[in-house]
mmCIF file as gemmi writes it, N, C-alpha and C atoms, coordinates in Angstrom:
data_model
loop_
_atom_site.group_PDB
_atom_site.id
_atom_site.type_symbol
_atom_site.label_atom_id
_atom_site.label_alt_id
_atom_site.label_comp_id
_atom_site.label_asym_id
_atom_site.label_entity_id
_atom_site.label_seq_id
_atom_site.pdbx_PDB_ins_code
_atom_site.Cartn_x
_atom_site.Cartn_y
_atom_site.Cartn_z
_atom_site.occupancy
_atom_site.B_iso_or_equiv
_atom_site.pdbx_formal_charge
_atom_site.auth_seq_id
_atom_site.auth_asym_id
_atom_site.pdbx_PDB_model_num
ATOM 1 N N . MET Axp A 1 ? 135.525 50.783 135.59 1 0 ? 1 A 1
ATOM 2 C CA . MET Axp A 1 ? 134.708 51.463 134.388 1 0 ? 1 A 1
ATOM 3 C C . MET Axp A 1 ? 135.318 51.048 133.266 1 0 ? 1 A 1
ATOM 4 N N . PRO Axp A 2 ? 134.833 50.495 132.131 1 0 ? 2 A 1
ATOM 5 C CA . PRO Axp A 2 ? 135.461 50.446 130.733 1 0 ? 2 A 1
ATOM 6 C C . PRO Axp A 2 ? 135.99 51.826 130.128 1 0 ? 2 A 1
ATOM 7 N N . THR Axp A 3 ? 137.658 51.91 129.417 1 0 ? 3 A 1
ATOM 8 C CA . THR Axp A 3 ? 138.52 53.008 129.587 1 0 ? 3 A 1
ATOM 9 C C . THR Axp A 3 ? 138.736 52.822 127.687 1 0 ? 3 A 1
ATOM 10 N N . THR Axp A 4 ? 138.653 53.672 127.02 1 0 ? 4 A 1
ATOM 11 C CA . THR Axp A 4 ? 139.107 53.56 125.471 1 0 ? 4 A 1
ATOM 12 C C . THR Axp A 4 ? 139.702 55.014 125.196 1 0 ? 4 A 1
ATOM 13 N N . TYR Axp A 5 ? 140.798 54.714 124.352 1 0 ? 5 A 1
ATOM 14 C CA . TYR Axp A 5 ? 141.147 55.595 123.952 1 0 ? 5 A 1
ATOM 15 C C . TYR Axp A 5 ? 141 55.488 122.477 1 0 ? 5 A 1
ATOM 16 N N . ILE Axp A 6 ? 140.979 56.808 121.644 1 0 ? 6 A 1
ATOM 17 C CA . ILE Axp A 6 ? 140.528 56.995 120.154 1 0 ? 6 A 1
ATOM 18 C C . ILE Axp A 6 ? 141.707 57.553 119.511 1 0 ? 6 A 1
ATOM 19 N N . LEU Axp A 7 ? 142.344 57.328 119.005 1 0 ? 7 A 1
ATOM 20 C CA . LEU Axp A 7 ? 143.385 58.029 117.445 1 0 ? 7 A 1
ATOM 21 C C . LEU Axp A 7 ? 143.069 58.215 116.485 1 0 ? 7 A 1
ATOM 22 N N . ILE Axp A 8 ? 142.813 59.435 116.254 1 0 ? 8 A 1
ATOM 23 C CA . ILE Axp A 8 ? 141.844 60.053 115.031 1 0 ? 8 A 1
ATOM 24 C C . ILE Axp A 8 ? 142.569 60.618 113.932 1 0 ? 8 A 1
ATOM 25 N N . ASN Axp A 9 ? 142.784 60.138 112.368 1 0 ? 9 A 1
ATOM 26 C CA . ASN Axp A 9 ? 142.886 61.307 111.674 1 0 ? 9 A 1
ATOM 27 C C . ASN Axp A 9 ? 141.84 61.516 110.84 1 0 ? 9 A 1
ATOM 28 N N . SER Axp A 10 ? 142.129 62.764 110.528 1 0 ? 10 A 1
ATOM 29 C CA . SER Axp A 10 ? 141.116 63.714 110.315 1 0 ? 10 A 1
ATOM 30 C C . SER Axp A 10 ? 141.81 64.635 108.963 1 0 ? 10 A 1
ATOM 31 N N . ASP Axp A 11 ? 141.127 65.388 107.782 1 0 ? 11 A 1
ATOM 32 C CA . ASP Axp A 11 ? 141.35 66.188 106.985 1 0 ? 11 A 1
ATOM 33 C C . ASP Axp A 11 ? 141.544 66.967 107.519 1 0 ? 11 A 1
ATOM 34 N N . LEU Axp A 12 ? 142.841 67.744 106.343 1 0 ? 12 A 1
ATOM 35 C CA . LEU Axp A 12 ? 143.536 68.603 106.803 1 0 ? 12 A 1
ATOM 36 C C . LEU Axp A 12 ? 143.039 69.942 107.366 1 0 ? 12 A 1
ATOM 37 N N . GLY Axp A 13 ? 143.12 70.168 108.379 1 0 ? 13 A 1
ATOM 38 C CA . GLY Axp A 13 ? 142.896 71.502 108.792 1 0 ? 13 A 1
ATOM 39 C C . GLY Axp A 13 ? 140.877 71.814 109.806 1 0 ? 13 A 1
ATOM 40 N N . SER Axp A 14 ? 140.822 70.544 110.01 1 0 ? 14 A 1
ATOM 41 C CA . SER Axp A 14 ? 139.331 69.998 110.443 1 0 ? 14 A 1
ATOM 42 C C . SER Axp A 14 ? 139.287 69.396 111.92 1 0 ? 14 A 1
ATOM 43 N N . ASP Axp A 15 ? 140.494 69.713 112.37 1 0 ? 15 A 1
ATOM 44 C CA . ASP Axp A 15 ? 140.675 69.385 113.525 1 0 ? 15 A 1
ATOM 45 C C . ASP Axp A 15 ? 139.688 70.126 114.437 1 0 ? 15 A 1
ATOM 46 N N . VAL Axp A 16 ? 139.378 71.406 114.37 1 0 ? 16 A 1
ATOM 47 C CA . VAL Axp A 16 ? 138.535 71.949 115.972 1 0 ? 16 A 1
ATOM 48 C C . VAL Axp A 16 ? 137.437 71.952 115.253 1 0 ? 16 A 1
ATOM 49 N N . GLU Axp A 17 ? 137.066 71.32 114.216 1 0 ? 17 A 1
ATOM 50 C CA . GLU Axp A 17 ? 135.715 71.355 114.251 1 0 ? 17 A 1
ATOM 51 C C . GLU Axp A 17 ? 135.311 70.018 114.372 1 0 ? 17 A 1
ATOM 52 N N . ILE Axp A 18 ? 135.834 68.977 114.122 1 0 ? 18 A 1
ATOM 53 C CA . ILE Axp A 18 ? 135.67 67.296 114.783 1 0 ? 18 A 1
ATOM 54 C C . ILE Axp A 18 ? 135.673 67.52 116.331 1 0 ? 18 A 1
ATOM 55 N N . ILE Axp A 19 ? 136.717 68.041 116.578 1 0 ? 19 A 1
ATOM 56 C CA . ILE Axp A 19 ? 136.612 68.204 118.033 1 0 ? 19 A 1
ATOM 57 C C . ILE Axp A 19 ? 135.256 68.396 118.907 1 0 ? 19 A 1
ATOM 58 N N . LYS Axp A 20 ? 134.643 69.492 117.792 1 0 ? 20 A 1
ATOM 59 C CA . LYS Axp A 20 ? 133.468 70.502 118.78 1 0 ? 20 A 1
ATOM 60 C C . LYS Axp A 20 ? 132.089 69.396 118.743 1 0 ? 20 A 1
ATOM 61 N N . LYS Axp A 21 ? 132.034 68.601 117.34 1 0 ? 21 A 1
ATOM 62 C CA . LYS Axp A 21 ? 131.466 67.67 117.041 1 0 ? 21 A 1
ATOM 63 C C . LYS Axp A 21 ? 131.374 66.582 118.149 1 0 ? 21 A 1
ATOM 64 N N . ILE Axp A 22 ? 132.718 66.29 118.375 1 0 ? 22 A 1
ATOM 65 C CA . ILE Axp A 22 ? 132.901 64.874 119.459 1 0 ? 22 A 1
ATOM 66 C C . ILE Axp A 22 ? 132.308 65.492 120.717 1 0 ? 22 A 1
ATOM 67 N N . LYS Axp A 23 ? 132.525 66.634 121.098 1 0 ? 23 A 1
ATOM 68 C CA . LYS Axp A 23 ? 132.014 66.922 122.25 1 0 ? 23 A 1
ATOM 69 C C . LYS Axp A 23 ? 130.58 67.212 122.594 1 0 ? 23 A 1
ATOM 70 N N . GLN Axp A 24 ? 130.402 67.654 121.553 1 0 ? 24 A 1
ATOM 71 C CA . GLN Axp A 24 ? 128.419 67.784 121.483 1 0 ? 24 A 1
ATOM 72 C C . GLN Axp A 24 ? 127.827 65.99 121.97 1 0 ? 24 A 1
ATOM 73 N N . ILE Axp A 25 ? 128.43 65.511 120.71 1 0 ? 25 A 1
ATOM 74 C CA . ILE Axp A 25 ? 128.126 64.101 120.829 1 0 ? 25 A 1
ATOM 75 C C . ILE Axp A 25 ? 128.404 63.555 122.244 1 0 ? 25 A 1
ATOM 76 N N . LEU Axp A 26 ? 129.277 63.784 122.693 1 0 ? 26 A 1
ATOM 77 C CA . LEU Axp A 26 ? 129.56 62.976 124.261 1 0 ? 26 A 1
ATOM 78 C C . LEU Axp A 26 ? 128.765 63.957 125.349 1 0 ? 26 A 1
ATOM 79 N N . ASP Axp A 27 ? 128.896 64.835 125.355 1 0 ? 27 A 1
ATOM 80 C CA . ASP Axp A 27 ? 127.944 65.885 126.248 1 0 ? 27 A 1
ATOM 81 C C . ASP Axp A 27 ? 125.961 65.493 126.17 1 0 ? 27 A 1
ATOM 82 N N . THR Axp A 28 ? 126.104 64.65 125.425 1 0 ? 28 A 1
ATOM 83 C CA . THR Axp A 28 ? 124.679 63.886 125.412 1 0 ? 28 A 1
ATOM 84 C C . THR Axp A 28 ? 124.362 62.543 126.355 1 0 ? 28 A 1
ATOM 85 N N . GLU Axp A 29 ? 125.722 61.95 126.31 1 0 ? 29 A 1
ATOM 86 C CA . GLU Axp A 29 ? 125.804 60.717 127.242 1 0 ? 29 A 1
ATOM 87 C C . GLU Axp A 29 ? 125.953 61.13 128.297 1 0 ? 29 A 1
ATOM 88 N N . SER Axp A 30 ? 124.989 60.934 129.389 1 0 ? 30 A 1
ATOM 89 C CA . SER Axp A 30 ? 125.458 61.177 130.694 1 0 ? 30 A 1
ATOM 90 C C . SER Axp A 30 ? 125.875 60.162 131.546 1 0 ? 30 A 1
ATOM 91 N N . SER Axp A 31 ? 126.351 59.299 131.321 1 0 ? 31 A 1
ATOM 92 C CA . SER Axp A 31 ? 126.885 58.16 131.397 1 0 ? 31 A 1
ATOM 93 C C . SER Axp A 31 ? 128.743 58.029 131.487 1 0 ? 31 A 1
ATOM 94 N N . VAL Axp A 32 ? 128.489 59.307 130.949 1 0 ? 32 A 1
ATOM 95 C CA . VAL Axp A 32 ? 130.344 59.221 129.843 1 0 ? 32 A 1
ATOM 96 C C . VAL Axp A 32 ? 131.075 60.271 130.582 1 0 ? 32 A 1
ATOM 97 N N . LYS Axp A 33 ? 132.554 59.723 131.007 1 0 ? 33 A 1
ATOM 98 C CA . LYS Axp A 33 ? 133.483 61.012 130.869 1 0 ? 33 A 1
ATOM 99 C C . LYS Axp A 33 ? 134.224 60.975 130.097 1 0 ? 33 A 1
ATOM 100 N N . TYR Axp A 34 ? 134.908 62.086 129.692 1 0 ? 34 A 1
ATOM 101 C CA . TYR Axp A 34 ? 135.836 62.167 128.329 1 0 ? 34 A 1
ATOM 102 C C . TYR Axp A 34 ? 136.588 63.544 128.314 1 0 ? 34 A 1
ATOM 103 N N . GLU Axp A 35 ? 137.548 63.127 127.322 1 0 ? 35 A 1
ATOM 104 C CA . GLU Axp A 35 ? 138.841 64.38 127.414 1 0 ? 35 A 1
ATOM 105 C C . GLU Axp A 35 ? 138.979 64.189 125.64 1 0 ? 35 A 1
ATOM 106 N N . VAL Axp A 36 ? 139.252 65.624 124.73 1 0 ? 36 A 1
ATOM 107 C CA . VAL Axp A 36 ? 139.517 65.683 123.52 1 0 ? 36 A 1
ATOM 108 C C . VAL Axp A 36 ? 140.136 66.684 123.367 1 0 ? 36 A 1
ATOM 109 N N . GLN Axp A 37 ? 141.505 66.141 122.63 1 0 ? 37 A 1
ATOM 110 C CA . GLN Axp A 37 ? 142.547 67.099 122.53 1 0 ? 37 A 1
ATOM 111 C C . GLN Axp A 37 ? 142.979 67.177 121.109 1 0 ? 37 A 1
ATOM 112 N N . GLY Axp A 38 ? 143.486 68.14 120.687 1 0 ? 38 A 1
ATOM 113 C CA . GLY Axp A 38 ? 144.114 67.853 119.317 1 0 ? 38 A 1
ATOM 114 C C . GLY Axp A 38 ? 145.327 67.898 119.552 1 0 ? 38 A 1
ATOM 115 N N . VAL Axp A 39 ? 146.307 67.023 118.936 1 0 ? 39 A 1
ATOM 116 C CA . VAL Axp A 39 ? 147.724 66.558 118.794 1 0 ? 39 A 1
ATOM 117 C C . VAL Axp A 39 ? 148.829 66.805 117.786 1 0 ? 39 A 1
ATOM 118 N N . TYR Axp A 40 ? 149.999 66.69 117.646 1 0 ? 40 A 1
ATOM 119 C CA . TYR Axp A 40 ? 151.001 66.752 116.587 1 0 ? 40 A 1
ATOM 120 C C . TYR Axp A 40 ? 151.434 65.224 116.668 1 0 ? 40 A 1
ATOM 121 N N . GLY Axp A 41 ? 151.502 65.124 115.421 1 0 ? 41 A 1
ATOM 122 C CA . GLY Axp A 41 ? 152.23 63.856 114.85 1 0 ? 41 A 1
ATOM 123 C C . GLY Axp A 41 ? 151.469 63.274 113.885 1 0 ? 41 A 1
ATOM 124 N N . VAL Axp A 42 ? 151.51 61.678 114.264 1 0 ? 42 A 1
ATOM 125 C CA . VAL Axp A 42 ? 151.062 61.01 113.156 1 0 ? 42 A 1
ATOM 126 C C . VAL Axp A 42 ? 149.135 60.882 113.133 1 0 ? 42 A 1
ATOM 127 N N . TYR Axp A 43 ? 148.461 61.184 114.392 1 0 ? 43 A 1
ATOM 128 C CA . TYR Axp A 43 ? 147.482 61.452 114.42 1 0 ? 43 A 1
ATOM 129 C C . TYR Axp A 43 ? 147.089 62.994 114.802 1 0 ? 43 A 1
ATOM 130 N N . ASP Axp A 44 ? 145.859 63.348 114.604 1 0 ? 44 A 1
ATOM 131 C CA . ASP Axp A 44 ? 145.106 64.545 114.742 1 0 ? 44 A 1
ATOM 132 C C . ASP Axp A 44 ? 144.658 64.76 116.105 1 0 ? 44 A 1
ATOM 133 N N . ILE Axp A 45 ? 143.982 64.042 116.57 1 0 ? 45 A 1
ATOM 134 C CA . ILE Axp A 45 ? 143.073 64.062 117.532 1 0 ? 45 A 1
ATOM 135 C C . ILE Axp A 45 ? 142.975 63.085 118.755 1 0 ? 45 A 1
ATOM 136 N N . ILE Axp A 46 ? 143.276 63.142 120.049 1 0 ? 46 A 1
ATOM 137 C CA . ILE Axp A 46 ? 143.101 61.89 120.856 1 0 ? 46 A 1
ATOM 138 C C . ILE Axp A 46 ? 142.056 62.19 121.789 1 0 ? 46 A 1
ATOM 139 N N . VAL Axp A 47 ? 141.213 60.899 121.711 1 0 ? 47 A 1
ATOM 140 C CA . VAL Axp A 47 ? 139.703 61.019 122.624 1 0 ? 47 A 1
ATOM 141 C C . VAL Axp A 47 ? 140.138 60.066 123.736 1 0 ? 47 A 1
ATOM 142 N N . LYS Axp A 48 ? 139.799 60.546 125.357 1 0 ? 48 A 1
ATOM 143 C CA . LYS Axp A 48 ? 139.561 59.335 126.016 1 0 ? 48 A 1
ATOM 144 C C . LYS Axp A 48 ? 138.071 59.287 127 1 0 ? 48 A 1
ATOM 145 N N . ILE Axp A 49 ? 137.78 58.395 126.425 1 0 ? 49 A 1
ATOM 146 C CA . ILE Axp A 49 ? 136.264 57.774 127.211 1 0 ? 49 A 1
ATOM 147 C C . ILE Axp A 49 ? 136.38 57.085 128.32 1 0 ? 49 A 1
ATOM 148 N N . THR Axp A 50 ? 135.465 57.234 129.058 1 0 ? 50 A 1
ATOM 149 C CA . THR Axp A 50 ? 135.599 56.284 130.196 1 0 ? 50 A 1
ATOM 150 C C . THR Axp A 50 ? 133.553 56.349 130.282 1 0 ? 50 A 1
ATOM 151 N N . ALA Axp A 51 ? 133.064 54.788 130.345 1 0 ? 51 A 1
ATOM 152 C CA . ALA Axp A 51 ? 131.722 54.805 130.363 1 0 ? 51 A 1
ATOM 153 C C . ALA Axp A 51 ? 130.979 53.598 130.965 1 0 ? 51 A 1
ATOM 154 N N . ASP Axp A 52 ? 130.295 53.963 131.313 1 0 ? 52 A 1
ATOM 155 C CA . ASP Axp A 52 ? 129.028 52.561 132.272 1 0 ? 52 A 1
ATOM 156 C C . ASP Axp A 52 ? 129.661 51.099 131.599 1 0 ? 52 A 1
ATOM 157 N N . SER Axp A 53 ? 129.505 51.128 130.686 1 0 ? 53 A 1
ATOM 158 C CA . SER Axp A 53 ? 130.112 49.861 130.03 1 0 ? 53 A 1
ATOM 159 C C . SER Axp A 53 ? 130.532 50.035 128.845 1 0 ? 53 A 1
ATOM 160 N N . MET Axp A 54 ? 131.436 48.354 128.052 1 0 ? 54 A 1
ATOM 161 C CA . MET Axp A 54 ? 131.565 48.261 127.308 1 0 ? 54 A 1
ATOM 162 C C . MET Axp A 54 ? 130.882 48.263 125.886 1 0 ? 54 A 1
ATOM 163 N N . ASP Axp A 55 ? 129.95 47.507 125.96 1 0 ? 55 A 1
ATOM 164 C CA . ASP Axp A 55 ? 128.419 48.1 124.808 1 0 ? 55 A 1
ATOM 165 C C . ASP Axp A 55 ? 128.205 49.609 124.856 1 0 ? 55 A 1
ATOM 166 N N . LEU Axp A 56 ? 128.141 50.474 125.429 1 0 ? 56 A 1
ATOM 167 C CA . LEU Axp A 56 ? 128.001 51.799 125.313 1 0 ? 56 A 1
ATOM 168 C C . LEU Axp A 56 ? 129.006 52.376 124.27 1 0 ? 56 A 1
ATOM 169 N N . LEU Axp A 57 ? 130.383 52.204 125.081 1 0 ? 57 A 1
ATOM 170 C CA . LEU Axp A 57 ? 131.802 52.928 124.155 1 0 ? 57 A 1
ATOM 171 C C . LEU Axp A 57 ? 131.577 51.937 123.126 1 0 ? 57 A 1
ATOM 172 N N . ARG Axp A 58 ? 131.499 50.748 122.645 1 0 ? 58 A 1
ATOM 173 C CA . ARG Axp A 58 ? 131.727 50.752 121.419 1 0 ? 58 A 1
ATOM 174 C C . ARG Axp A 58 ? 130.329 51.192 120.462 1 0 ? 58 A 1
ATOM 175 N N . SER Axp A 59 ? 129.318 51.474 120.792 1 0 ? 59 A 1
ATOM 176 C CA . SER Axp A 59 ? 128.025 51.709 120.152 1 0 ? 59 A 1
ATOM 177 C C . SER Axp A 59 ? 128.62 53.634 119.754 1 0 ? 59 A 1
ATOM 178 N N . ILE Axp A 60 ? 129.035 54.317 120.763 1 0 ? 60 A 1
ATOM 179 C CA . ILE Axp A 60 ? 129.476 56.022 120.344 1 0 ? 60 A 1
ATOM 180 C C . ILE Axp A 60 ? 130.738 55.692 119.825 1 0 ? 60 A 1
ATOM 181 N N . ILE Axp A 61 ? 131.875 54.655 119.532 1 0 ? 61 A 1
ATOM 182 C CA . ILE Axp A 61 ? 132.94 54.825 118.526 1 0 ? 61 A 1
ATOM 183 C C . ILE Axp A 61 ? 132.388 54.499 117.307 1 0 ? 61 A 1
ATOM 184 N N . THR Axp A 62 ? 130.853 53.744 116.954 1 0 ? 62 A 1
ATOM 185 C CA . THR Axp A 62 ? 130.557 52.667 115.479 1 0 ? 62 A 1
ATOM 186 C C . THR Axp A 62 ? 129.669 53.773 115.033 1 0 ? 62 A 1
ATOM 187 N N . ASN Axp A 63 ? 129.189 53.954 115.627 1 0 ? 63 A 1
ATOM 188 C CA . ASN Axp A 63 ? 127.638 54.139 115.402 1 0 ? 63 A 1
ATOM 189 C C . ASN Axp A 63 ? 127.928 55.649 115.513 1 0 ? 63 A 1
ATOM 190 N N . LYS Axp A 64 ? 129.156 56.761 116.283 1 0 ? 64 A 1
ATOM 191 C CA . LYS Axp A 64 ? 128.763 58.617 116.119 1 0 ? 64 A 1
ATOM 192 C C . LYS Axp A 64 ? 129.829 58.894 116.35 1 0 ? 64 A 1
ATOM 193 N N . ILE Axp A 65 ? 131.502 58.504 116.46 1 0 ? 65 A 1
ATOM 194 C CA . ILE Axp A 65 ? 132.68 59.268 116.375 1 0 ? 65 A 1
ATOM 195 C C . ILE Axp A 65 ? 132.889 58.934 114.841 1 0 ? 65 A 1
ATOM 196 N N . ARG Axp A 66 ? 132.742 57.493 114.501 1 0 ? 66 A 1
ATOM 197 C CA . ARG Axp A 66 ? 133.431 57.159 113.159 1 0 ? 66 A 1
ATOM 198 C C . ARG Axp A 66 ? 132.521 57.441 112.396 1 0 ? 66 A 1
ATOM 199 N N . LYS Axp A 67 ? 131.384 58.064 112.445 1 0 ? 67 A 1
ATOM 200 C CA . LYS Axp A 67 ? 130.65 58.74 111.197 1 0 ? 67 A 1
ATOM 201 C C . LYS Axp A 67 ? 130.317 60.175 111.103 1 0 ? 67 A 1
ATOM 202 N N . VAL Axp A 68 ? 131.392 61.191 111.75 1 0 ? 68 A 1
ATOM 203 C CA . VAL Axp A 68 ? 131.436 62.209 112.03 1 0 ? 68 A 1
ATOM 204 C C . VAL Axp A 68 ? 132.55 62.61 110.862 1 0 ? 68 A 1
ATOM 205 N N . ASP Axp A 69 ? 131.674 63.792 110.021 1 0 ? 69 A 1
ATOM 206 C CA . ASP Axp A 69 ? 132.23 64.206 108.507 1 0 ? 69 A 1
ATOM 207 C C . ASP Axp A 69 ? 134.171 64.237 108.826 1 0 ? 69 A 1
ATOM 208 N N . LYS Axp A 70 ? 134.866 64.523 107.765 1 0 ? 70 A 1
ATOM 209 C CA . LYS Axp A 70 ? 135.975 64.651 107.941 1 0 ? 70 A 1
ATOM 210 C C . LYS Axp A 70 ? 137.357 63.74 108.669 1 0 ? 70 A 1
ATOM 211 N N . VAL Axp A 71 ? 136.715 62.74 109.3 1 0 ? 71 A 1
ATOM 212 C CA . VAL Axp A 71 ? 137.092 61.684 109.943 1 0 ? 71 A 1
ATOM 213 C C . VAL Axp A 71 ? 137.607 60.316 109.192 1 0 ? 71 A 1
ATOM 214 N N . TYR Axp A 72 ? 138.956 60.655 108.602 1 0 ? 72 A 1
ATOM 215 C CA . TYR Axp A 72 ? 139.556 59.757 107.766 1 0 ? 72 A 1
ATOM 216 C C . TYR Axp A 72 ? 139.695 58.633 108.228 1 0 ? 72 A 1
ATOM 217 N N . SER Axp A 73 ? 140.251 58.42 109.314 1 0 ? 73 A 1
ATOM 218 C CA . SER Axp A 73 ? 140.345 56.526 110.409 1 0 ? 73 A 1
ATOM 219 C C . SER Axp A 73 ? 140.734 57.13 111.432 1 0 ? 73 A 1
ATOM 220 N N . THR Axp A 74 ? 140.463 55.778 112.728 1 0 ? 74 A 1
ATOM 221 C CA . THR Axp A 74 ? 140.702 55.702 113.781 1 0 ? 74 A 1
ATOM 222 C C . THR Axp A 74 ? 141.039 55.091 114.172 1 0 ? 74 A 1
ATOM 223 N N . LEU Axp A 75 ? 142.056 54.545 115.406 1 0 ? 75 A 1
ATOM 224 C CA . LEU Axp A 75 ? 142.868 53.357 116.256 1 0 ? 75 A 1
ATOM 225 C C . LEU Axp A 75 ? 141.885 53.289 117.609 1 0 ? 75 A 1
ATOM 226 N N . THR Axp A 76 ? 141.171 52.341 117.617 1 0 ? 76 A 1
ATOM 227 C CA . THR Axp A 76 ? 140.68 52.472 118.991 1 0 ? 76 A 1
ATOM 228 C C . THR Axp A 76 ? 141.344 51.52 119.942 1 0 ? 76 A 1
ATOM 229 N N . MET Axp A 77 ? 141.811 51.408 121.365 1 0 ? 77 A 1
ATOM 230 C CA . MET Axp A 77 ? 142.613 51.212 121.878 1 0 ? 77 A 1
ATOM 231 C C . MET Axp A 77 ? 141.942 50.812 123.659 1 0 ? 77 A 1
ATOM 232 N N . MET Axp A 78 ? 141.369 49.893 124.107 1 0 ? 78 A 1
ATOM 233 C CA . MET Axp A 78 ? 140.601 49.688 124.804 1 0 ? 78 A 1
ATOM 234 C C . MET Axp A 78 ? 141.891 49.398 126.62 1 0 ? 78 A 1
ATOM 235 N N . VAL Axp A 79 ? 141.619 49.683 127.22 1 0 ? 79 A 1
ATOM 236 C CA . VAL Axp A 79 ? 142.49 49.628 128.328 1 0 ? 79 A 1
ATOM 237 C C . VAL Axp A 79 ? 141.835 48.849 129.335 1 0 ? 79 A 1
ATOM 238 N N . ILE Axp A 80 ? 143.212 47.792 129.709 1 0 ? 80 A 1
ATOM 239 C CA . ILE Axp A 80 ? 142.74 46.769 130.274 1 0 ? 80 A 1
ATOM 240 C C . ILE Axp A 80 ? 141.978 46.871 132.032 1 0 ? 80 A 1
ATOM 241 N N . GLU Axp A 81 ? 141.173 46.271 131.891 1 0 ? 81 A 1
ATOM 242 C CA . GLU Axp A 81 ? 140.248 46.595 133.115 1 0 ? 81 A 1
ATOM 243 C C . GLU Axp A 81 ? 141.288 46.39 134.464 1 0 ? 81 A 1
ATOM 244 N N . GLU Axp A 82 ? 141.593 45.299 134.348 1 0 ? 82 A 1
ATOM 245 C CA . GLU Axp A 82 ? 142.437 44.64 135.501 1 0 ? 82 A 1
ATOM 246 C C . GLU Axp A 82 ? 143.626 45.188 135.754 1 0 ? 82 A 1
ATOM 247 N N . GLN Axp A 83 ? 144.363 45.718 135.196 1 0 ? 83 A 1
ATOM 248 C CA . GLN Axp A 83 ? 145.595 46.318 134.773 1 0 ? 83 A 1
ATOM 249 C C . GLN Axp A 83 ? 145.357 47.833 135.814 1 0 ? 83 A 1
ATOM 250 N N . GLU Axp A 84 ? 144.132 48.238 135.831 1 0 ? 84 A 1
ATOM 251 C CA . GLU Axp A 84 ? 143.89 49.425 136.233 1 0 ? 84 A 1
ATOM 252 C C . GLU Axp A 84 ? 143.921 49.714 138.039 1 0 ? 84 A 1
ATOM 253 N N . ARG Axp A 85 ? 143.954 48.407 138.141 1 0 ? 85 A 1
ATOM 254 C CA . ARG Axp A 85 ? 143.331 48.624 139.966 1 0 ? 85 A 1
ATOM 255 C C . ARG Axp A 85 ? 144.894 48.704 140.979 1 0 ? 85 A 1
């Protein structure tokens, strides 16, 4: 199953609000498994998403997560599926 990690830069102090919004978005997707955590360092939030298809992942990232208010930038890393086995 396609998996991606998304590193998110957000507005200062908005990480709890953004995490809540991302969880609400991903909870509506029945074929998605996810983890969302706030982190220290260059990025503020890390999201791991596993979905049934790469197209679904791209749609969620582009059309939903990147459009959450107070998200400044994202860095998306797709897992190489062949190396998971």
